[in-house]
C-alpha positions, 0 to 999 in steps of 0.5 A, a space after each residue: 895573413 889578415 884579410 887586408 893583406 890578402 886584398 892588397 896582394 890580390 889588387 897588386 896581382 891584378 894590377 901586375 897582370 893588367 900591366 903585362 897584358 899585350 896591347 891591341 891596336 885598333 885598326 880604323 878602316 874608312 869606308 869607300 864612297 858609294 858614288 863618286 862625283 861626276 867628272 867635268 865635261 866642260 859643257 858649262 865652263 
């Protein structure tokens, strides 16, 4: 086998392995606010 054939075969093998790899979903968790806004007491309505 020539060097270019081996390189092409290796490239195809890597592409096949990458295509068959399981996909990992990213989970984004939003942080809970540290303080909450004060409740309206009706004093300044």
